[in-house]
C-alpha positions in Angstrom: -27.1 5.4 -3.9 -27.0 6.9 -0.5 -23.7 6.0 1.4 -23.7 6.3 5.2 -20.3 5.7 6.9 -20.7 4.2 10.7 -17.9 3.0 13.1 -16.9 -0.5 12.5 -18.9 -2.3 15.4 -20.1 -5.2 13.4 -17.7 -8.2 13.2 -20.0 -9.8 10.4 -19.6 -6.6 8.5 -15.9 -6.1 8.8 -15.5 -10.0 8.0 -17.5 -9.3 4.7 -15.1 -6.6 3.8 -11.7 -7.9 4.9 -12.3 -11.7 6.0 -11.2 -14.7 4.1 -13.8 -16.9 2.0 -12.5 -19.8 4.1 -12.3 -19.3 7.9 -9.2 -21.2 8.2 -7.3 -19.1 5.7 -4.5 -17.0 6.5 -5.3 -13.5 5.3 -4.4 -10.1 6.5 -7.8 -9.2 8.3 -6.3 -5.7 8.0 -4.4 -6.5 11.2 -0.6 -6.1 9.6 -0.3 -2.5 10.6 -2.9 -2.6 13.3 -0.9 -5.2 15.5 2.0 -3.4 17.1 4.6 -5.9 16.8 5.7 -8.1 13.8 6.1 -11.0 16.1 2.5 -10.9 16.9 1.5 -10.3 13.4 3.3 -13.7 12.2 2.0 -15.8 15.2 -1.5 -14.6 14.6 -2.8 -17.2 12.3 -5.9 -18.6 10.5 -9.0 -18.3 12.7 -7.0 -16.6 15.4 -6.7 -13.3 13.4 -10.7 -13.2 12.9 -10.9 -13.6 16.7 -8.6 -10.8 17.2 -10.7 -8.2 14.9 -13.9 -9.6 16.8 -12.2 -8.5 20.0 -11.3 -5.2 18.2 -14.8 -4.3 17.0 -16.0 -4.3 20.7 -13.2 -1.9 21.9 -13.6 1.7 22.0 -12.6 3.1 19.5 -13.5 0.2 17.0 -10.8 -0.4 14.4 -12.3 1.8 11.8 -15.3 2.7 9.8 -17.7 0.9 7.5 -19.6 2.3 4.3 -23.0 1.3 3.9 -25.5 1.6 0.8 -28.7 1.2 2.6 -28.1 -1.7 4.9 -25.4 -3.4 2.5 -22.0 -3.0 3.7 -19.9 -1.7 0.7 -16.5 -0.5 2.2 -14.1 -0.3 5.0 -11.4 2.0 6.2 -9.0 1.2 8.9 -8.4 4.3 11.2 -7.0 4.5 14.8 -4.4 6.4 16.9 -1.0 5.6 15.2 0.4 5.0 18.8 -1.6 1.6 18.8 -0.4 0.4 15.3 2.9 -0.6 13.7 3.4 2.8 12.4 4.5 3.8 15.8 7.9 2.1 15.0 7.7 1.8 11.5 11.2 3.0 10.2 10.0 3.7 6.5 7.3 6.0 7.3 8.7 9.2 9.2 7.2 10.8 12.4 6.7 14.4 11.5 6.0 15.6 15.0 5.0 14.4 18.5 1.4 15.0 17.9 -1.0 12.2 18.9 -1.9 11.5 15.4 -4.4 9.1 14.0 -3.6 6.6 11.1 -5.8 5.8 8.2 -4.0 3.0 6.3 -6.6 0.9 4.5 -9.4 1.6 2.4 -11.4 -1.1 0.6 -14.5 -1.2 -1.4 -16.2 -4.2 -2.3 -16.3 -5.7 -5.8 -19.3 -4.8 -7.6 -19.3 -1.4 -5.9 -16.0 0.1 -7.1 -15.9 3.3 -9.4 -18.9 4.9 -7.6 -17.0 7.3 -5.4 -17.4 5.2 -2.1 -13.8 5.6 -1.3 -14.3 9.4 -1.1 -17.2 8.7 1.4 -14.8 6.2 3.4 -12.0 8.7 3.7 -14.4 11.6 4.7 -15.9 9.2 7.3 -12.5 8.2 8.6 -11.8 12.0 9.2 -15.2 12.4 10.9 -14.5 9.2 13.1 -10.9 10.6 14.1 -12.3 13.9 14.8 -15.0 12.6 17.0 -12.3 10.9 19.1 -10.4 14.1 19.5 -7.6 13.3 17.0 -5.7 16.6 16.2 -4.4 15.2 13.0 -5.1 12.3 10.6 -2.5 11.0 8.6 -2.4 8.5 5.6 0.2 6.8 3.5 -0.9 6.5 -0.2 0.9 5.9 -3.2 2.0 8.8 -5.4 0.9 7.1 -8.8 0.8 10.2 -10.9 -2.5 8.8 -12.2 -1.1 5.3 -13.3 -3.0 2.2 -12.5 -2.4 0.6 -9.3 -2.9 -3.1 -9.0 -6.1 -3.9 -6.9 -4.3 -6.1 -4.4 -2.2 -3.0 -3.6 -4.6 -0.3 -4.0 -5.8 -0.6 -0.3 -3.5 2.4 0.8 -5.3 4.8 -1.6 -3.6 7.1 -4.1 -2.3 10.7 -3.4 -4.9 12.3 -5.6 -7.8 10.6 -3.4 -6.4 12.2 -0.4 -5.5 15.7 -1.8 -9.2 15.6 -2.9 -10.3 15.0 0.6 -8.3 18.1 1.9 -5.0 16.1 3.0 -1.7 17.8 2.2 1.6 15.9 1.5 4.2 16.6 4.3 6.9 14.1 3.6 8.1 11.4 1.4 8.8 7.8 2.9 11.1 5.2 2.2 8.1 2.9 1.6 7.4 1.7 -2.1 4.2 -0.3 -3.0 3.3 -1.6 -6.4 6.4 0.1 -7.8 5.2 3.5 -6.5 6.5 5.6 -3.6 4.3 6.1 -0.8 3.8 9.5 0.7 2.8 10.9 4.0 -0.3 13.0 3.9 -2.0 14.8 6.7 -5.0 16.7 7.3 -5.3 18.9 10.4 -8.5 18.3 12.3 -8.0 21.1 14.6 -7.9 23.8 11.8 -11.0 22.3 9.7 -13.3 21.4 12.6 
């Protein structure tokens, strides 16, 4: 297995990872944090969510990165400047400073490909993507699960251990809890390790 991580510029490949089985289904499409207002998130339903993602993959920067095993898409990570996400105003996730940080908030590996280390490729690919766009710092908001099992539907935020392995450091607790586990704020300074 040779995993390559690329910018998410293919709508079809993003849809494979985060889209619904039925086009009219109302699923996240990894937009819940990407949209800057809860009003927009509530009002954007069904096929309109997919249309919004189709628009985002044509923007520069695109909305994240995709992992490929050969030409098969096997993973997704949402990464973007925090200022263009709901984290810019999120009251449960603290702002550590005034740097123009980027946020990494969703990591997903396709069923049938999990347990092969693809998540580590995605996190590192997100780091390289943010660095290529000049991000000074990349932060994420994983759960601190202490090694306990995280429900797959909630595992999209990642675990503290995954991010620590990728060179991130815990810098703050948050007021957010997911699947019964506290979420923490971790950062990797891209200026220091470039």
